[in-house]
Structure formats: C-alpha cells, structure tokens
C-alpha positions in Angstrom: 1.9 -16.3 11.4 -0.2 -14.6 8.8 0.1 -17.6 6.5 -0.9 -20.0 9.2 -4.2 -18.2 9.8 -7.0 -20.3 8.4 -9.6 -17.6 8.2 -9.1 -15.4 5.1 -10.7 -12.3 6.6 -8.3 -12.3 9.6 -5.4 -13.1 7.3 -6.3 -10.1 5.3 -6.6 -7.9 8.4 -3.2 -9.1 9.7 -1.6 -8.4 6.3 -3.1 -4.9 6.1 -1.7 -4.2 9.6 1.7 -5.6 8.8 2.0 -3.5 5.6 0.5 -0.3 6.9 3.8 1.4 7.7 5.5 0.5 4.3 2.3 1.5 2.5 2.2 4.8 4.3 5.9 5.4 3.3 5.0 4.4 -0.3 2.1 6.8 -0.5 4.1 9.7 1.1 6.9 9.3 -1.5 4.5 9.0 -4.4 2.5 12.1 -3.2 5.7 14.1 -3.1 6.8 12.8 -6.5 3.6 13.9 -8.2 4.4 17.5 -7.2 8.1 17.2 -8.0 9.5 14.0 -9.7 13.0 15.0 -8.7 12.1 13.8 -5.2 12.6 10.3 -6.6 16.3 11.1 -7.2 17.0 11.9 -3.6 19.1 9.2 -1.8 16.6 9.1 1.1 13.7 8.5 -1.2 15.6 5.9 -3.1 16.5 4.0 0.1 12.9 4.2 1.3 11.6 2.9 -2.0 14.1 0.0 -1.8 13.1 -0.8 1.7 9.4 -0.8 0.8 9.9 -3.1 -2.2 12.2 -5.4 -0.3 9.5 -5.6 2.5 6.9 -6.5 -0.1 9.2 -9.2 -1.7 9.8 -10.8 1.7 6.1 -10.9 2.6 5.2 -12.2 -0.9 7.8 -14.9 -0.6 6.5 -15.9 2.8 2.8 -15.8 2.1 2.4 -16.8 -1.5 -1.2 -16.3 -2.9 -2.6 -14.4 0.1 -0.1 -11.6 -0.8 -2.3 -10.8 -3.8 -4.4 -8.4 -1.7 -1.2 -6.3 -0.9 -0.1 -6.5 -4.5 -3.3 -4.9 -5.6 -2.6 -2.0 -3.3 0.8 -1.1 -4.9 0.6 -2.5 -8.4 -0.9 0.5 -10.2 1.5 2.8 -8.5 4.5 0.8 -9.6 3.4 0.9 -13.2 3.3 4.7 -13.1 
C-alpha cells in the first residue's frame, strides 16, 4: 500500500508510521547497549535485533527506493 501511494509526503508518513514500533525497539536496545554492551549478548536482545532487521529487509524489498528514508534512520546506528 505504501509503494502504491503516489504522493511522496504521504508515502514518507506511512513508512514512518509503519516503522515506528521497530525503530522504537531498535533505539531502546541501542540505548541499553551504550550503558552496558553485554546487553547485546542477551538472547532476547538478539531476537529483537533480528526481528527489527528482518522487518527492515522486508520493507526494503517491497518498497525499493522509497525505503531510503528509513535506511537513513538506522544506517549510522548499524555502523556503530
């Protein structure tokens, strides 16, 4: 549905709303890891990261170029 939207601003809004829950999970995990990197070794955190990344892969595969907005949100964090 997002990809079918012709108006770029609405498409960006829909993408942001779709990705809000995974982005919140991503930010929570990263905030915890800044204080204690061992948090990333916990099975629950690993599953959550895997889920967030799989969600991003699925959305990217479906949307193509419009996904770039979301990619910019998580790219710098992934490099760290």
